[in-house]
C-alpha positions, 0 to 999 in steps of 0.5 A: 198407897202414897200419891206415887208408888215405884213399882218393878222390875221393870221399874216405873212410877204409878199413881197410888190408885193404880198401885192399889188396883195392881195389888187387888189382883196380884196380892201381897206376899211379903211386907218389908217395912224396913226396906230402903231404896232410892229412885230416880225418875229421870234415869228410871232406875232404883237402887236398894240401900242398907239403911237411911245413911246409904240411901241419902248418899245414893240419892244425892248421887242419882240426883247429880247424874239425873235431873237434880231430883231423887226420892228416898223410899222406905218400906216395900211390898212384894206381890205374889208375882214377884213385883216390888212396890215402894209406896212411901217417900221418906225424903225428896232430894233436890239439888241445883243443876244447870240444864241447857234446853238445847241439849237433847238429854237436858231437854228430856230432863226438863220435861221429866221434871215438869211431868213429875210435878204435875203428876204429884199435883194430879195424884192429890186431886185425884185422890181427893176426888176418889175419896168423895166418889167412892161412897156413892158407888159402894153404898148403892144397892145396885141390884135393886135400882131402876135404870133412872136411879142408876143413871143419876148415880153415874151422872153424880160420879161423872160430875165429881170426876169432871171437877178434878180438872178445876180442882183449885190446888191442881190448877194452882200447881199447873199454873206455877209449875208450867209457868216457871218451867216455861220461863226457865226453859226460854231463858235456857234456850237463849243462853244456849245460843251463841248469839249473845242477846242477853236474857229475856225482857220483862215482857218476854218473861211474861209471855213465856210464863203464859205459854206454860200456863196455857198449856194447862188448858189441855188438862181440863179437856183430858178429865172431860174425856175421862168422864165420858169414858167412865160413864160408858164403862159404868153403864156397861158394867152395871148392865153386864153384871146385873144380867149375870145375877151379880149382887150389889157388892160385886157390882160396886167393886167392879165399878170402883176398880173401873173408876180407879183405872179411868181416873189414875190409869194414864195420869203420868203418860198424859202429863208426859205429853202436856209437859213435853208440849209446854217445854218444847213450845217454851224452848221454841219461844226462847229461840225465836226471841233470840233470833228476833233480837239478833235481827235474824230473819229466817230459821230452819226446822231441826229434827232429831234424826233417829229411829224414833223420828216421825215421818212428820219431823223427817219431812219438816227437817230443814224447812225454813220459816220467817222469824217475824211470823212466828213471833207474831203467832206467839203474841196472838196466842198470848192475846187469845180470848179463849183457850181454843183460840190459844191452841189454834195458833199452833195446830199440830201436824198429822200423817196419813196415806203417805201425806203430811198434813198441817193442822188448821185453826178451829174445825177447818180441814188440814192442809196437805204439805208433803208427800212421801215418795215410795217407801220410807228409807231405812236410814232416817233422814234419807226418805224422799218427800215432795213438798206440796205446799210450803209449811211456812204458809200452810197454817200449821205450827211454825215451831216445835212441837209438831206433834205429841212427844216432839223433840225437834228444835230450830237453828238460825239461817244466817 
């Protein structure tokens, strides 16, 4: 399997490891090496094509309709259940397409572009790690090992898994992808305003680039969580299989499958959250810098009000914040000495028991800022909330994103 594999219907993109795991229980029924197709990640659609010429023509069309990128795929496998897998990317089509970060559709496209670049980079790092880790598992005589020896192997594999987050090529890709994306998104947010403030200054470009780069700090944390999850699962598998009298080969296969799922199973969905946070925060910085340069003192939170809107963003919609304080937060995050200090400048919000809470720096308890009165209204945006404390001085993030996958932005208060 390639680093990324398109699978469907319904069509979606999986890591090569996840696709290989799928075929381990839904076995191949047909191999079609001459099949051609075109995939658009942003549009989430796949078109079959009769040969390379038609495939390239459709790829350019989908790239123009979507986020400016499309993949030409050659060769397919059909599983016993009827799922098709296209594991090989023959060509990657990219066209220049101006995107406006203030438009909801273009915002989603910018997030998808960053997510896919990160997923490709992570897929390579995960593949290298899995190739290094698998022999430790497959060559062990699990049925004959002592508890101490089992623990030592699990610890060795865990160390390799944790090291994925510091893989040099992955770190460089995150740094480049999120850094460049943040600058272009911030520039786009300024250009999309009607304030005529021009482009980013050199200092603001560097700050925007750092917003993107520091969003990659979450990646190391994620592989740390996966490492702990793998260690817990591995110990359960060995204990259960040994109790059932399984041989070493069977135990090794169970462990290999579990490792593949832990390493690659959530990579794309996780990077969707990372990319969304980076692009959203960069857009917010572009907005704040344009308000500052236009000498606008206040701005309002502008939520997207639809069926996907959270109670958090419904409450924050229309809340006003001072521009200077938010610019100061970005400067403090840029100067923060540690990753945690950076994250602490923009604590996310939460909702529990009818209360909206603003997160706080470090381990401080969250602060209640709003309370839902009665039940949430069927029409989004019409629910009633009591403001318990102004979000502007409650310590939570003064700019979007307010939570994972947040789509909110801001508007100037004239």
